[in-house]
N, C-alpha and C positions, 0 to 999 in steps of 0.2 A: 529214676528217681524223677519223686512229682515237682510239679510249679512252684512250688514255694521253697523247695532242696533247690533248682533250678535258678530259679532269683537270685536270692541269697547267695550260691555260690559268684556268682552272676558281680555282686553288690562286692565280696570278699574278693573276685581277681581286681576287678576296677580300679579298689582301693590300693593292693598289692602293687601291683601298676602306676599309679597316681602315690605312690609311695618310693617307689624303684629313681623315678623322673625326678623326685626335689631331693630325694638324695645323690643322684648325678648333680645336678643342678647347685646344690649345694657344693659337692666333691670341686665342682668345677667351678670356682668364684672362690674356693681354698686358698689360690695364690694369689687372687687379687688384696695390691694395699693400698688405703687414703692417701693419698700426699699428704702433705704439711701446707698450712694455709697460703702459707709463704711463695711453695714452690709451685702448688694448687694453681695461684691465682698466675704467678711466670708463665705457665704453661698455660695456661687459658687465652693469657691476651697477646702468647704465641699464633694462637690459633683462632684469636677475635676474626681476621676480616673472613675465611675462609669461612667459619662457621654463619655468618652473617651472609655471605652467599649462598651458602645451601639456604636458608627459610627465607629471605628475601625470593632464593631464584623460582624455589619451590610455591610462595605465595605471589607471584609473578608469573605461576604456570610456562618458567622461561626452563625447555631442559637443557640446552647447551651450556648454557651459565650454570645448573644445578650438579652435575656431571664432570664439573670440572677439574673438580682438585680431590676424585674418589680416583682410589687402588683401580686394578684390571678385577680385582675380583666383582668389585660392591658396583666398578659400570656394569661387566656382565649381567647384574644382576638387579640393575637399576635400567633394564630395556622402555622404552619411549612407554610400550601398553603398560611396565612396572610402572611405573612417572606420570602417566595417565590417573593407576587405580591409586599411589599412594593419594597424589591430590585430591582427586574426589572424594579418599576416606578423611584428610586432616581438614582441608583447608573449606569441602563443601561444608563437614557438620560445624569447627569451629573458627571457620574466617580467617581470613588472612595474619602474619604472624605482624608482631607489631615491637616486640620487648622481649628482654630476656635477662637473666642473672643467676652466674656461675655459685652452682650450691657443694659442688664436690668434683674431684679429681680423683682417680682410681687407675691404679696401674698394676698390669699382667703383662709381663713382655708377652708377643714383642708389642703391648696396643695401650692407646691410654687414652680411655672413657672420660667427659669430660662433662658432666654435668648442668643442666639450666633450670632454672623451675620461668618458664614461659609465658607470655601474655598472647594470645587470639585474639582479635577481634568479639569471638561469643565465648571466652573464655578463659578465665584468669590467671587459674594456675596449671598449666602443660608444662609433664616434665619430659624434659629433650635429652637423649640419649647422642652423642657423636663419638661414635668413635675413629683415635687415628694412629696409621698404624706410625710407628714410629723407626722401624728400620732402612729405610733406604736415603739416597740422598734427598727428599725434603719431604716431610710431614703427609701423606692424606686421606685423606676419609675410607676407613676400612666399614663403616656400618653406621645408621642410626636409626633412632627408633622412638615414638611417640608415645605417654601411656596419659588421660586424663578420663574423670569419668563421664563424660559429654563422649569422648572415645571407643571408652568399653559400650556404649550402648548400642543395640542392635538398634 
């Protein structure tokens, strides 16, 4: 096999893997449903204090309050070292958290994900996703993601 054939085979293999990953991602999200506006607002109001605590604690670089509303798996994934990395990657790039507006709530049992359009000091529209585990006696944070153009920059 010559160099050109090897290169093309590599591109085809990468495209095939990317296609499979996309397919699995879409299949995994197929069970998620968007809650109606009234139900979404009610749930967002129910978790408002936890969401605010999470974002303010991250902004203020306060680990103990940052993890206080997390489930055991999320706490395990949010070690102090991991917290330092998240703080540097988020707050270091876009500044401190300022405010947020709920845009959507989705449900894929046993989780509900609240999506926010958030404002930080150095970026206006940051998508924040907070996943809540709704199976226990109390709602707990089970996931947290940030997305924005500045955060995607190297």
